[in-house]
C-alpha positions as CSV (number, residue, x, y, z in Angstrom):
1,M,-27.8,-1.5,-40.3
2,N,-26.7,-3.0,-43.6
3,R,-25.9,0.5,-45.1
4,R,-22.2,1.3,-45.5
5,S,-22.7,4.7,-43.9
6,A,-23.7,3.1,-40.7
7,G,-20.3,1.5,-40.2
8,P,-19.5,-1.6,-38.2
9,L,-21.2,-2.2,-34.8
10,T,-18.6,-1.8,-32.1
11,H,-18.8,-2.6,-28.4
12,A,-18.7,1.0,-27.4
13,A,-21.7,1.8,-29.6
14,A,-23.6,-1.1,-28.0
15,I,-22.9,0.3,-24.5
16,T,-23.7,3.9,-25.3
17,S,-26.9,3.1,-27.2
18,P,-28.7,0.2,-25.4
19,P,-31.7,-1.3,-27.1
20,I,-35.0,0.2,-26.2
21,V,-37.1,-2.2,-24.2
22,P,-40.8,-1.3,-24.0
23,E,-42.3,-1.1,-20.5
24,P,-44.4,-4.1,-19.7
25,R,-48.1,-3.6,-19.7
26,R,-49.6,-3.1,-16.3
27,T,-53.2,-3.6,-15.2
28,V,-55.1,-2.4,-12.2
29,S,-54.8,-5.7,-10.5
30,T,-51.0,-6.0,-11.0
31,S,-50.5,-2.5,-9.7
32,K,-52.4,-3.3,-6.5
33,L,-50.5,-6.5,-6.0
34,S,-47.2,-4.7,-6.4
35,G,-48.3,-2.1,-3.9
36,L,-49.1,-4.8,-1.4
37,F,-45.8,-6.8,-1.8
38,K,-43.3,-4.0,-2.4
39,T,-40.8,-3.2,0.4
40,D,-40.8,0.3,1.7
41,D,-37.5,1.8,3.1
42,A,-39.4,3.7,5.8
43,K,-41.1,0.5,7.0
44,A,-37.8,-1.4,7.0
45,S,-36.2,1.4,9.0
46,D,-39.1,1.4,11.5
47,S,-38.8,-2.4,11.9
48,K,-35.1,-2.1,12.7
49,L,-35.9,0.6,15.3
50,N,-38.6,-1.5,16.8
51,E,-36.3,-4.4,17.1
52,A,-33.7,-2.2,18.9
53,L,-36.2,-0.8,21.3
54,D,-37.6,-4.3,22.0
55,A,-34.1,-5.5,22.9
56,M,-33.6,-2.5,25.2
57,S,-36.9,-3.1,26.8
58,L,-36.0,-6.8,27.4
59,A,-32.7,-5.7,29.0
60,Q,-34.6,-3.5,31.5
61,K,-37.0,-6.4,32.3
62,L,-34.0,-8.6,33.0
63,R,-32.5,-5.9,35.1
64,I,-35.6,-5.8,37.2
65,K,-35.5,-9.6,37.7
66,A,-31.8,-9.3,38.7
67,A,-32.7,-6.7,41.3
68,E,-35.5,-8.9,42.7
69,T,-33.0,-11.8,42.9
70,E,-30.5,-9.6,44.7
71,R,-33.1,-8.5,47.2
72,R,-34.0,-12.1,48.0
73,G,-30.3,-13.0,48.3
74,G,-29.8,-10.2,50.8
75,A,-32.8,-11.3,52.9
76,K,-31.5,-14.9,53.0
77,L,-28.0,-13.7,53.9
78,A,-29.5,-11.6,56.8
79,E,-31.5,-14.6,58.0
80,W,-28.3,-16.7,58.1
81,A,-26.5,-14.0,60.0
82,R,-29.1,-13.9,62.7
83,K,-28.6,-17.6,63.5
84,T,-24.9,-17.1,64.1
85,K,-23.7,-16.4,67.6
86,N,-21.1,-13.8,66.3
87,A,-22.2,-10.3,67.1
88,A,-19.9,-8.7,64.4
89,I,-21.1,-11.0,61.6
90,S,-24.7,-10.6,62.6
91,D,-24.6,-6.8,62.7
92,V,-22.5,-6.2,59.6
93,I,-24.4,-8.8,57.5
94,E,-27.7,-7.3,58.6
95,K,-26.6,-3.8,57.6
96,T,-25.2,-5.2,54.3
97,S,-28.6,-6.8,53.6
98,S,-30.2,-3.4,54.0
99,V,-27.6,-1.9,51.6
100,L,-28.3,-4.6,49.1
101,Q,-32.0,-3.8,49.3
102,M,-31.3,-0.2,48.7
103,H,-29.2,-1.1,45.6
104,S,-32.0,-3.3,44.3
105,D,-34.5,-0.5,44.7
106,L,-32.1,1.8,42.9
107,T,-31.7,-0.7,40.0
108,V,-35.5,-1.1,39.7
109,D,-35.8,2.7,39.5
110,L,-33.1,2.8,36.8
111,A,-34.9,0.1,34.8
112,L,-38.3,1.9,35.0
113,R,-36.7,5.2,33.9
114,N,-35.1,3.5,30.9
115,Q,-38.4,1.8,30.0
116,Q,-40.1,5.2,30.1
117,T,-37.4,6.7,27.8
118,T,-37.7,3.7,25.5
119,G,-41.4,4.4,25.2
120,L,-40.6,8.0,24.3
121,L,-38.3,6.7,21.5
122,R,-41.0,4.6,20.1
123,G,-42.6,7.7,18.8
124,L,-39.9,7.9,16.2
125,C,-41.6,5.0,14.3
126,G,-44.2,5.8,11.8
127,R,-45.3,9.1,10.2
128,G,-48.0,11.6,10.9
129,R,-51.5,11.3,9.4
130,E,-51.2,14.6,7.6
131,L,-47.9,13.6,6.0
132,E,-49.3,10.3,4.8
133,E,-52.4,12.0,3.3
134,T,-50.2,14.6,1.6
135,E,-48.0,11.8,0.1
136,K,-51.1,10.0,-1.2
137,E,-52.3,13.3,-2.8
138,Y,-49.0,13.9,-4.4
139,R,-48.9,10.4,-5.9
140,R,-52.5,10.9,-7.2
141,L,-51.5,14.1,-8.9
142,K,-48.5,12.6,-10.5
143,E,-50.6,9.7,-11.9
144,K,-53.1,12.3,-13.2
145,E,-50.3,14.2,-14.8
146,A,-49.0,11.1,-16.5
147,R,-52.5,10.2,-17.8
148,L,-53.1,13.7,-19.2
149,Q,-49.7,13.8,-20.8
150,K,-50.3,10.4,-22.4
151,E,-53.7,11.4,-23.6
152,L,-52.4,14.6,-25.0
153,N,-49.6,12.9,-26.9
154,Q,-51.6,9.9,-28.3
155,R,-54.8,11.3,-29.7
156,R,-54.5,13.8,-32.6
157,D,-58.1,13.8,-33.9
158,R,-59.4,16.3,-31.5
159,T,-60.5,19.9,-32.0
160,R,-58.6,22.9,-31.0
161,A,-60.9,23.6,-28.0
162,Q,-60.4,20.0,-26.7
163,Q,-56.6,20.4,-27.1
164,D,-56.7,23.7,-25.2
165,A,-58.8,22.1,-22.4
166,L,-56.4,19.2,-22.0
167,E,-53.4,21.6,-21.9
168,A,-55.2,23.7,-19.3
169,Q,-55.9,20.7,-17.2
170,L,-52.3,19.6,-17.5
171,S,-50.9,23.0,-16.5
172,D,-53.3,23.2,-13.5
173,T,-52.3,19.7,-12.4
174,K,-48.6,20.7,-12.6
175,R,-49.3,23.7,-10.5
176,Q,-51.1,21.6,-7.9
177,I,-48.2,19.2,-7.9
178,S,-45.7,22.0,-7.3
179,F,-47.9,23.3,-4.4
180,T,-48.3,19.8,-2.9
181,W,-44.6,19.1,-3.2
182,E,-43.7,22.3,-1.2
183,H,-46.3,21.4,1.4
184,L,-44.9,17.8,1.6
185,R,-41.4,19.1,1.9
186,R,-42.4,21.4,4.7
187,L,-44.1,18.5,6.5
188,R,-41.1,16.3,6.2
189,G,-38.8,19.0,7.6
190,D,-41.1,19.4,10.6
191,E,-41.2,15.7,11.1
192,E,-37.4,15.4,11.0
193,A,-37.2,18.3,13.5
194,V,-39.6,16.6,15.9
195,K,-37.7,13.3,15.5
196,M,-34.4,15.0,16.4
197,L,-35.9,16.7,19.4
198,R,-37.5,13.5,20.6
199,L,-34.2,11.6,20.1
200,R,-32.4,14.3,22.0
201,H,-34.7,14.1,25.0
202,G,-34.5,10.3,24.9
203,C,-30.7,10.1,24.8
204,K,-30.5,12.7,27.6
205,G,-33.0,10.6,29.6
206,F,-30.8,7.5,29.3
207,A,-27.7,9.5,30.3
208,D,-29.3,11.3,33.3
209,A,-30.7,8.0,34.6
210,G,-27.3,6.4,34.3
211,L,-25.6,9.4,36.0
212,N,-28.0,9.4,39.0
213,Y,-27.6,5.6,39.3
214,T,-23.9,5.9,39.3
215,T,-23.9,8.6,42.0
216,A,-26.2,6.6,44.3
217,A,-24.4,3.3,43.6
218,R,-21.0,4.8,44.5
219,A,-22.4,6.0,47.8
220,I,-24.0,2.6,48.4
221,F,-20.9,0.5,47.8
222,S,-18.7,2.9,49.7
223,T,-20.9,2.4,52.7
224,Q,-20.8,-1.3,52.2
225,R,-17.0,-1.2,52.2
226,E,-17.0,0.8,55.4
227,L,-19.3,-1.8,57.0
228,A,-17.0,-4.6,56.0
229,E,-14.1,-2.7,57.6
230,S,-16.0,-2.8,60.9
231,I,-15.5,-6.6,61.2
232,P,-12.5,-7.1,63.4
233,G,-9.5,-8.9,61.8
234,L,-6.9,-10.7,63.8
235,A,-3.3,-10.6,62.7
236,V,-2.5,-14.1,63.9
237,P,-5.1,-16.8,63.3
238,G,-4.3,-18.5,66.6
239,D,-5.3,-15.6,68.8
240,E,-8.1,-15.9,71.3
241,V,-11.4,-14.6,69.9
242,F,-13.8,-15.4,72.7
243,G,-12.6,-12.5,74.8
244,L,-13.1,-9.9,72.1
245,T,-16.0,-7.4,72.3
246,Y,-17.8,-5.8,69.3
247,D,-18.7,-2.1,69.8
248,A,-19.2,-0.9,66.2
249,I,-23.0,-1.1,66.2
250,P,-23.5,2.7,66.7
251,F,-21.0,3.3,63.8
252,T,-22.8,1.0,61.4
253,Q,-26.2,2.3,62.3
254,E,-24.9,5.9,61.7
255,K,-23.6,4.9,58.3
256,I,-26.9,3.4,57.3
257,E,-28.8,6.5,58.4
258,Q,-26.4,8.8,56.5
259,L,-26.8,6.6,53.4
260,R,-30.6,6.8,53.6
261,H,-30.5,10.5,54.1
262,F,-28.3,10.9,51.0
263,L,-30.4,8.8,48.8
264,D,-33.6,10.6,49.9
265,S,-32.0,14.0,49.1
266,L,-30.8,12.6,45.8
267,Q,-34.2,11.5,44.9
268,K,-35.8,14.8,45.9
269,N,-33.3,16.9,43.8
270,D,-33.4,14.5,40.9
271,G,-34.6,17.0,38.3
272,K,-31.9,19.6,39.3
273,I,-29.2,17.0,39.2
274,C,-30.3,15.9,35.7
275,I,-30.2,19.5,34.5
276,Q,-26.8,20.1,36.0
277,H,-25.4,17.0,34.3
278,S,-27.0,17.8,31.0
279,Q,-25.6,21.4,30.9
280,E,-22.0,20.3,31.3
281,R,-19.9,21.1,28.2
282,S,-16.6,19.8,27.1
283,Q,-13.5,22.0,27.8
284,L,-12.4,21.5,24.2
285,L,-15.6,23.1,22.8
286,G,-15.1,26.4,24.7
287,G,-17.9,28.7,25.6
288,P,-21.3,28.9,24.0
289,R,-21.3,30.3,20.4
290,R,-23.6,33.0,19.3
291,R,-25.5,32.8,16.1
292,S,-23.7,35.9,14.7
293,E,-20.3,34.2,15.3
294,P,-18.8,32.0,12.6
295,A,-18.8,28.3,13.1
296,R,-15.8,26.9,14.9
297,R,-13.6,24.2,13.5
298,A,-12.9,20.9,15.2
299,A,-9.2,21.7,15.7
300,G,-9.6,25.4,16.5
301,F,-10.1,25.1,20.2
302,G,-6.5,26.1,20.9
303,H,-7.3,29.7,19.9
304,H,-10.0,30.0,22.5
305,P,-9.4,32.4,25.4
306,R,-9.8,29.6,27.9
307,A,-7.2,27.5,26.1
308,Q,-4.8,30.5,25.9
309,Q,-5.3,31.1,29.6
310,A,-4.6,27.5,30.4
311,A,-1.4,27.6,28.3
312,A,-0.2,30.8,29.9
313,A,-0.8,29.3,33.4
314,A,1.1,26.2,32.4
315,A,4.0,28.3,31.1
316,Q,4.1,30.3,34.3
317,S,4.1,27.1,36.4
318,I,7.2,25.8,34.5
319,P,10.4,27.1,36.2
320,A,13.1,28.7,34.1
321,S,15.8,26.7,35.8
322,P,16.4,23.0,35.2
323,P,15.3,20.3,37.7
324,P,17.6,19.5,40.8
325,P,19.8,16.8,39.1
326,Y,21.2,19.5,36.8
327,T,21.6,22.3,39.3
328,P,25.2,23.1,39.8
329,S,26.5,22.6,43.4
330,A,29.5,24.9,42.9
331,P,29.7,28.6,42.2
332,A,29.9,29.9,38.7
333,G,33.6,30.7,39.0
334,E,34.5,27.1,39.9
335,M,32.4,25.8,37.1
336,N,34.1,28.0,34.6
337,T,37.5,26.9,35.8
338,S,36.6,23.2,35.6
339,T,35.1,23.6,32.2
340,S,38.2,25.4,30.8
341,S,40.6,22.8,32.3
342,N,38.6,20.0,30.7
343,S,38.6,21.7,27.3
344,S,42.4,22.2,27.5
345,S,43.0,18.5,28.2
346,G,41.5,17.5,24.9
347,S,39.4,14.6,26.2
348,C,35.8,13.9,25.6
349,R,35.2,12.3,29.0
350,P,32.9,14.1,31.6
351,S,34.8,15.7,34.4
352,N,34.3,14.9,38.1
353,N,32.7,18.2,38.8
354,R,29.0,18.6,38.4
355,L,28.1,20.1,35.0
356,S,24.9,22.0,34.2
357,H,22.7,20.8,31.4
358,P,23.3,22.4,28.0
359,S,19.9,23.8,28.0
360,A,20.2,25.4,31.5
361,P,21.1,29.1,31.7
362,Q,24.6,29.9,33.0
363,A,24.8,31.2,36.6
364,T,25.9,34.8,36.5
365,P,26.4,37.5,39.2
366,L,23.2,39.0,38.0
367,A,21.3,35.8,38.7
368,R,22.9,35.3,42.0
369,N,22.0,38.8,43.1
370,A,18.4,38.4,41.9
371,A,15.6,38.0,44.5
372,N,14.1,34.9,42.8
373,P,16.9,32.3,42.2
374,L,14.5,30.3,39.9
375,R,14.4,33.0,37.2
376,A,16.9,32.7,34.3
377,S,19.8,35.2,34.1
378,F,18.8,36.4,30.7
379,L,15.4,37.6,32.1
380,Q,17.2,39.9,34.6
381,P,17.8,43.6,33.5
382,I,21.4,44.5,32.8
383,R,22.6,47.4,35.0
384,N,25.3,49.9,34.0
385,E,27.7,48.7,36.7
386,D,27.4,45.1,35.6
387,Y,27.6,45.7,31.9
388,P,31.5,45.1,31.6
389,S,31.3,41.9,33.6
390,A,28.5,40.6,31.4
391,I,30.4,41.4,28.2
392,A,33.5,39.7,29.6
393,Q,31.5,36.6,30.5
394,L,29.9,36.4,27.1
395,T,33.4,36.7,25.5
396,A,34.8,34.0,27.8
397,S,31.9,31.7,26.9
398,A,32.5,32.2,23.2
399,E,36.2,31.5,23.7
400,R,35.4,28.3,25.6
401,K,33.1,27.1,22.8
402,R,35.8,27.6,20.2
403,E,38.4,25.9,22.4
404,N,36.1,22.9,23.0
405,R,35.6,22.4,19.2
406,R,39.3,22.6,18.5
407,S,40.2,20.2,21.4
408,L,37.8,17.4,20.3
409,P,39.7,14.4,18.7
410,P,38.7,13.3,15.2
411,A,37.5,9.9,16.3
412,C,34.9,11.3,18.6
413,G,32.0,11.9,16.3
414,G,29.2,11.6,18.8
415,C,29.7,15.0,20.5
416,V,31.1,17.1,17.6
417,G,29.7,20.6,17.8
418,R,28.5,20.3,21.4
419,L,29.5,22.5,24.2
420,Y,29.2,19.8,26.9
421,P,29.8,16.0,26.6
422,E,27.0,13.6,27.2
423,L,26.0,13.2,30.9
424,P,26.2,9.8,32.4
425,T,22.9,8.0,33.3
426,N,21.4,8.6,36.8
427,Y,23.6,11.7,37.2
């Protein structure tokens, strides 16, 4: 470094050429200790997944406890209602207790299904035995390669035959490493595919259980509301209640039987309902794509035939004429007269006559003679006998436009270039 040709030591040279630090010497004992205390990313990921699944399992246990508490509360509520001397309260509360018991059973069923799905997702933790053995074999071969390479580079006092034998062992080890790596890569791909399939079924299990619970719970609480409506309500609190009679017992009993029949049929057809829910697709995704078709983009659903049909149906449903507030109440001749009189007066105020919206088509004899009054005049075919009147009307319309532009005062800058003035609010 003291030579002049080396030049001064700069900061950039120090960064680009760091000092060579020799690797610390490792013994067999230190390598085993490092293998015991090192943190593996796969193990850390598995621990996070186990924590998440434990939390979900705890939530299901708490849900079961809440369902049992709800069942006990409904039983105590029915016991209180039997002691009352009110027939309406006794009947409705007893039926409500039955409804609450059904809901608690439904909640327990949901919790058990979610626990089963959670157990299925626990299979995502860990790796297969074959994969672990292949990884160990790959690490052993890499260590053997490093040892042979080191021995080949260090010792120079060997014969040509020994040198060729070491090189042959090294090449054979590299070939085994390549084969083991391909096998390991294939095993990892298979494991990822199995994980995705297992995760797919697990997430679908959670979704199907929630959908079935929601369907049954909606029927349960709708029945509970109908039962509550059976309790007679008096408009005036001071009315006499001792002469009233309660005759809704057959109605409440029928509602309970209908609910039980619905829940039984829902439980029997559980698999079909799950398949039906799982096969629903979003309208934005369109139909199923074949493998030979190119991949669709996220924003390309507008070009799908279903989207085009929906847009065409929406366009057909929109009438060509404006809504009723802008529909003229006078014939076209009176409208033209009022418009021309307003333009000649030179004022920018709206006239007393009803004006059509600027975007609305003008009423013509062709449109009045059309079968459908909602269609615009420019969509009607021009007949030979009506051609002169149409030309005259277009000429008069152009003359009115020029007259309106000439008659506007200079101070009115808000409606310059407009055929019609601004319409008042709530017109």
